[in-house]
N, C-alpha and C positions, 0 to 999 in steps of 0.2 A: 266355092268352098266356104264353109262356115267359119266366121271369125272367132277368135278365142273370146272368152268373157271380158278379158282386160282390153282387147282390141276393139270391142264393140263401142261404137260412137253414135250411130244413127238409129234412133228409136222411132218406131211408128206406133201411134196410139189410135186405134179404130174405135170410135165412140167417144164423145166428149161431154158426157153428162157428169154427174157428181163423182162417180168412180173413175171414169176415163179421164176427166179433167184433173182429178186428184193425182192420177199417175203422171199426167203431163207435168204438173207442178213438181212432183218428186223428181222426175228425170231431168227437168230443167235445172233444179237446184243442185243436182249431182254433176252438172256440167255437160250433159249430153245435148246433141242436136236432136230436136223432136219435131216430127211431122205428124200432124193430126188430121183425121177425117171424120166427119159426121154428116149424115144427110140432111139434118135439120137446117132450114134456111137461116136461122139466127144463131147457129152453133158457134161460129167464130167469136161473136160478141160475148156470148155467155161464157165461153171458155176463157177468153182473155180476162173477163171480170173475175172468174174463179181463181185464176192464177194470181192476179193482182191481190185478191183477198187473202190468199195463202202465203204470199211472199213475206210479210212481216214475221209470221211464225217460222218459216223456213230460214229466214235470216237469223233468228235466234238460235235455231238448231245448228247453224253453221253452213254457209254455202261453199260448195266445192270451187276450186280454182277454175275460172272461166265461166262460172254459172251466170246465166243471163236470160231474162225473159225474151230478149231479142233473138234467141236461138230457136224460137218456136215458129214453125211454118204450118199454115192450114192449107191443105191441098184441096183442089176442087173435085177430085175423083178418088175413089178407093185405089184404083190402079196406080195413079201418080203417087199417092201416099206410100204405097208399098214398094215402089220400083227400086229404091236405094236402101231399103231397110236392112239393118243388121239384126234386128229383133223386133217382133210385133207383139203388142199387148192389146187384145180385143176386150172391149167392155160394153158390148151391146146389151139391150134389155133382155131380161130373163124369159125368153120365148124359145123353146127348143127348136122349132122349125127355122126360125130366124137365125139362131146360132149355127145350125147345120149349114144353111145356105151361105151365110156370111163367112164362116171358116173355110168353106170350099172356094169361095171367091178370093179370100186372102191367100190361100194356098196357091191358087193359080197366078196371082199377081206378084208374089214375093219370090226373090231369088232362091234358087235351090239350096236346101239344107238349112236355111235360116229358121230358127225356132219361132213358133207362134204359140203364145200363151193366152188362155181365156181367163177373164176375171170372174167367171160364173160363180155364184154363191151356193150352188147346189147340184147342178147337173154333172154327172160323170162324163169325162171326155169320151169314153166308149160310146155314149149315146150321141155325142156331138160331132164326131169325126167321120161319120158314116158316108158323107157325100164328097169328102176330100180325096183328091187323086194321090196325095202324099201324106197319109195320116200319121206316119212315123214321127213327124216333127211337131205334131200338135199335142198340147198338154194343158193342164190347169195351173195357173198361177193366181191363187185366190188371195186377195188382199183384205184388209179391214179398213173401214171408212173412218177418217180420210186416209187414203194411201200415202199421202205426203207426210203424214204425222205418225200413224200407227206402224210400228216396224214389221209386224207379222206378214208373211206370205206363205201359203201352203202350196206345195208343188207336188203334183201327182199326174201320171200319164194314164192313158186309156189302154185297152187291150192291144191296140195296134201302134202304140207309141214306142219309139226306140228308147232303150235304156240310156243311151248316150245323150239323147236330147234332154231327158230328165236331169241327168248329171250336169249337163251344160247349163240348163236353166237355173238349177240350184246354185251353181257357182256364180253365174251372172248376177242373180238377185243379191247374193252376198257382196259381190264387188260393188253393186249399185246401192249398198247401204241398207238392205233389208235384213230382217231376222227370219231365217228360212227353216221351215219344217218340211222335209222331204218324206212324203208318205210312202209306205211300202205297197199299199193297195188302195183302190178306190172305195170311198165311203160316202153315201149321199149326204150332202151338207158338210163333208170334211170333218175336221175335229172341232175347231173353235166354234163354228156355227151351230153344231149339234149341242154343245154345252150352253151356248148363249140362248139357243132356242128353247131348251128345257127350262131355263130360268124365266124366259119371256112367257112361256105358256102357263107356268105356275102363277105368274103375276096376273095374267088375264083371268085365270080362274078365281083368284082372290078378289079382283075387282068385280067380276060378274056375280059373285056370291055375296058381295057386300062385306067381305071379311077384312079388307084393307083398302085404303085409298091409294091413288097414284103416288101422292107425296110420301105417304108412309112407306110404300114399297121402295121408292127411290132412296129415301133417307136410310132405310134399313141396310142398303148396300153401300152408299157413299160414307156412312158413319160407322159401318160395321165391316163385313168381310172384304168389301172393295178396297179398303186401305191395305189389307194384307195381300190381296190378289195383285196389287201393283208390283210386287217384287217376289211373291211366292205363290205357286199354284195351289189348287185345292187339295191335291194329294199330299204334298209335303205339309201343308197347313194342318190337315187332319192327323198326319203322323205326329205332329207336335202335341196334339191333344192326348196322345198316349204317354206323355212324359218320357222318362228314360227308357221305357219299353217300346217307344216308337209306334209304328203302324200296327205291329202285332198286338200290343196291349190295347191300342185304340179299337181294333176290330174285336178283340175278345170282350172288351168292356161295352162298346157301343153297337156291336154287330146286331144284337136283337132289335135295335131301334129301326133297322132297315125294313122290318115288317110293320112299323107304325105308319099310320096314314098321314105322313108329313108332306107328301107331294102327289100330284096327279100328272101323269106323263102323256095324257091324251089332250089334244087341244079342245078348248070349249067352243061352242057355237058362237061365231062372231056375229051376233044379231045386232039390231039397231041400238038396243039398250047398252050393250057392252061397247059397241063402237062409239056411241055418244059419250059414255062414261070415260073412255080412254081419252078422247079428244078434249072434253071439258076438263078432265083432271090435269092434262098436260098444260092447258091454257092457264089453269089456276096455279100450277106449279111454276110456270114461267113468270107469273106476277108482273106482267106488263113488259117484259123483255122481248125484243124482237128476235127472229131467227138469227139475224146477223150478230146480235148481242150474245146469244147463247153459243153460237159457233166460236166467237172470239173467246168466251169464257172457257169453253171446252178445250180449245187449242192451248190456251195459256195454262190450264190445269194439267193437261198431259205433260207439257214441257216442264212444269214445276215438279211433277212427280218423277219424271225421268231424271231431272237434275238432283232432286232430293235423294234418290236412290243410287246416285253415283253413275248413272248411265250417260250423263252429260256433264261436262266440266262446270264447276261453279262459276257464276258470273263474278267478275272482279268489281269491287267497290271503288268509287271515285277516290283516286289518289293511292290506291292499293295496287302495287305492282307485283305482289307476291303470287 
């Protein structure tokens, strides 16, 4: 019998890379018992390093009662990892045949009715649940990287997914501290990835054509609309551009500009020149900082934005008990 979202305590994470490891860190910080499995021979060492690196940020976010890194178990087989699961989060590489086979194996190894979610960043569950004997409990729970820090998770089922499984997963993620969008229908890339990908492709075009540098592109977001997007999405932001007339006035006034050549929604050819330009541009923008340095800066930056916008309590100053 499926546990309720609030009764769920045993989480299994299949795949322990950047996304899977991020899920492990998140669930541990929320006080769950987590069992992980990954076929890579050095997976456990890498996973524990990832969790250790994430723990300072999670501590700032606020650990749940009983949260501990000691509640992580790394199982030697997929079957052992899934045997006592109350919920399974799959985060394997983005290869469709691999996903199909793995989800079928997870389905066979997991107690009946337990919901199984995939972290896929683009595949519809309809395309991934084809080999499973019990596809009704399989669905997408798409996070944003890193899952332990970015609240969003997009939940959507496939053609054979039961509606009650989608409802259960949405409630569970909410209980587990995520910000949930429950989608009504499948959409390749889901919602946030499609928006993010459109921006990314336009950035590649500008670099490929010599129209802007990597640093200029990044600065244009962090010093511009990104500051607004931290607390208000693009639609409401554009509505404010219409003044008291709101979105209607904005569309009346700026609608003709939609015909202007301001964007290109087809991806450019990722040739060697563009590839090298992106890599070299990012190295230049990093200015000697290591990946670890940049991860720490990113984590702290997101925490600061969340705190500044009232989504986290303000830190108390020394001697201030208010």
